[in-house]
C-alpha atoms as one frame of an Amber mdcrd trajectory, in Angstrom:
protein
 -77.432-202.487 124.262 -78.955-199.589 122.361 -82.674-199.314 123.067 -84.917
-198.058 120.272 -86.853-195.952 122.777 -83.620-193.985 123.418 -83.345-193.170
 119.691 -86.799-191.615 119.418 -88.087-188.197 120.413 -90.793-185.755 119.320
 -88.215-183.565 117.547 -87.552-186.452 115.173 -91.117-186.969 113.983 -92.478
-185.481 110.779 -96.226-185.634 110.154 -97.587-185.405 106.600 -94.188-185.001
 104.936 -94.704-183.899 101.336 -92.285-185.211  98.731 -92.079-185.807  94.986
 -90.356-189.192  95.090 -88.116-191.498  97.118 -85.039-189.313  96.584 -86.935
-186.201  97.720 -88.089-188.008 100.891 -84.512-189.012 101.687 -83.152-185.509
 100.984 -85.771-183.810 103.176 -85.348-186.277 106.029 -81.527-186.142 105.823
 -81.670-182.339 105.947 -83.717-182.557 109.156 -81.140-184.882 110.755 -78.313
-182.556 109.647 -80.175-179.499 110.995 -80.768-181.223 114.355 -77.092-182.198
 114.654 -77.551-185.967 114.402 -75.561-186.521 111.203 -72.775-184.970 109.135
 -73.372-183.228 105.789 -71.956-186.347 104.097 -74.928-188.391 105.381 -77.307
-187.143 102.680 -75.201-188.320  99.712 -74.218-191.539 101.492 -77.816-192.517
 102.216 -78.978-191.651  98.669 -76.140-193.736  97.204 -76.872-196.675  99.493
 -80.586-196.586  98.666 -79.766-197.026  94.952 -77.718-200.163  95.627 -79.566
-201.519  98.662 -83.229-200.415  98.579 -85.037-200.228 101.907 -88.748-200.576
 101.082 -90.535-203.201 103.165 -93.836-204.861 102.373 -95.230-204.673 105.882
 -98.837-205.235 104.884-101.336-202.400 104.554 -98.937-199.707 105.751 -95.673
-200.189 103.903 -92.484-198.800 105.412 -88.992-197.834 104.260 -85.946-197.822
 106.546 -83.165-195.880 104.806 -79.836-195.957 106.613 -76.118-195.744 105.890
 -72.707-196.220 107.486 -72.146-195.031 111.035 -69.172-192.896 109.868 -71.708
-190.239 108.809 -73.467-190.175 112.212 -72.716-187.684 115.009 -75.245-189.004
 117.537 -77.815-191.808 117.267 -81.461-191.243 116.447 -84.379-192.426 114.353
 -86.294-189.877 112.290 -89.870-191.034 111.647 -91.933-189.550 108.832 -95.560
-190.146 108.049 -95.865-189.302 104.350 -98.680-187.090 103.102 -98.926-189.215
  99.945 -97.632-192.702  99.220 -94.151-192.626  97.649 -92.620-195.457  95.640
 -89.520-197.092  97.099 -87.863-200.194  95.702 -88.535-203.378  97.654 -85.626
-204.477  99.844 -86.207-208.150  99.036 -86.924-207.679  95.331 -85.492-204.390
  93.956 -87.367-204.750  90.641 -90.592-204.426  92.651 -91.785-200.975  93.750
 -93.773-200.465  96.947 -96.079-197.581  97.840 -94.569-196.423 101.125 -96.624
-194.580 103.766 -94.024-194.258 106.547 -90.248-193.890 106.669 -87.972-194.680
 109.607 -84.573-193.124 108.821 -81.808-194.533 110.980 -78.796-192.694 112.288
 -76.875-195.356 114.216 -73.466-194.349 115.610 -72.234-197.771 116.754 -71.813
-200.126 113.750 -72.492-203.141 116.012 -75.874-201.673 116.982 -77.220-201.380
 113.418 -78.383-205.004 113.049 -79.995-205.194 116.525 -81.800-201.883 115.886
 -83.065-203.130 112.498 -84.144-206.415 114.100 -86.132-204.600 116.795 -87.774
-202.355 114.193 -88.759-205.427 112.172 -90.500-206.722 115.298 -92.494-203.498
 115.492 -93.296-203.617 111.767 -94.672-207.155 112.080 -97.366-205.869 114.464
-100.122-204.795 112.055-102.345-203.291 114.762 -99.384-201.410 116.248 -98.303
-200.012 112.874-101.863-198.934 112.094-102.078-197.116 115.443 -98.705-195.444
 114.792 -99.793-194.387 111.308-103.166-193.033 112.486-101.518-190.804 115.129
-102.463-187.134 114.778 -99.636-185.488 116.755 -95.904-186.061 117.184 -96.436
-187.008 120.839 -99.201-189.488 119.979 -97.066-191.067 117.238 -94.073-191.362
 119.584 -96.236-192.926 122.309 -97.755-195.366 119.802 -94.260-196.528 118.788
 -93.187-196.863 122.435 -96.367-198.803 123.302 -95.778-201.141 120.355 -92.190
-201.693 121.537 -93.404-202.399 125.091 -95.945-204.938 123.833 -93.061-206.862
 122.219 -91.133-207.318 125.486
């Protein structure tokens, strides 16, 4: 079983990511995953295309989150890139694509094993349902603090 804690590290955390729009967020985050050797060049186009058809914005309360992801064929090694956005960016709502959400955080998934994608998403949803945990994650000032806040929120769910 793939543990979320094994997919996270300080190298995959972006604080105050500046972007123009949803597409810009995805391009910048994809580039980081490509640069770090987590995904193939094809990942960027694949994730942009998937986002158009299957939006990933989630109304998780005060701090709304997006979880862009795509097929495992574009992944070299598994990881989750977490970005705290400098300004809210509109993403389409996963449950109602005609609705736009002002997203504050993005968890971009790079899952290598196709069978692990749903369990990873399920575990993330558990984290996102914890309003106090998400607020603590969002208010983190350093990469290490943000990582520890995510790990603590995961631990509190066990």
